[in-house]
C-alpha positions as CSV (number, residue, x, y, z in Angstrom):
1,M,-12.8,26.6,63.5
2,N,-16.5,25.6,63.9
3,S,-18.6,26.9,61.0
4,G,-21.5,27.7,63.4
5,L,-19.1,29.9,65.4
6,I,-18.1,31.8,62.3
7,L,-21.8,32.3,61.5
8,L,-22.4,33.7,65.0
9,V,-19.5,36.1,64.7
10,F,-20.9,37.3,61.3
11,L,-24.4,37.7,62.8
12,A,-22.9,39.6,65.8
13,L,-21.1,42.0,63.4
14,L,-24.3,42.5,61.4
15,F,-26.3,43.1,64.6
16,A,-23.7,45.6,65.9
17,W,-23.9,47.5,62.6
18,G,-27.7,47.6,62.6
19,L,-27.8,48.5,66.3
20,N,-25.5,51.4,65.7
21,R,-27.9,52.8,63.0
22,V,-31.0,52.2,65.3
23,R,-29.2,53.8,68.2
24,R,-28.6,56.9,66.2
25,A,-32.2,57.0,65.0
26,L,-33.8,56.4,68.5
27,R,-31.1,58.3,70.4
28,L,-30.6,55.5,72.9
29,G,-28.3,56.3,75.8
30,P,-25.3,54.2,76.7
31,V,-27.4,52.2,79.3
32,G,-30.0,51.2,76.7
33,Y,-27.2,50.3,74.2
34,V,-25.4,48.1,76.8
35,G,-28.7,46.5,77.7
36,V,-29.5,45.5,74.1
37,V,-26.0,44.2,73.5
38,L,-26.2,42.1,76.7
39,V,-29.5,40.6,75.7
40,F,-28.1,39.8,72.2
41,V,-25.0,38.2,73.7
42,I,-27.0,36.0,76.1
43,V,-29.4,34.9,73.3
44,M,-26.5,34.1,71.0
45,L,-24.7,32.1,73.7
46,L,-27.9,30.1,74.4
47,I,-28.4,29.3,70.7
48,W,-24.8,28.3,70.4
49,G,-25.0,26.2,73.5
50,Q,-28.1,24.4,72.1
51,T,-26.3,23.6,68.9
52,T,-23.1,22.3,70.5
53,I,-24.8,20.2,73.2
54,R,-26.5,17.9,70.7
């Protein structure tokens, strides 16, 4: 397995844990939660794509 992909999975888990804490603190609704997760997934895919294309 690609080490960069393992790092991305670890960052995603860390982000999800942090987002859960922030969501409780800010009382984000499900729509805001899904929006933040989608933005994170798109950014991570773009970063991963940049590293694999080169």
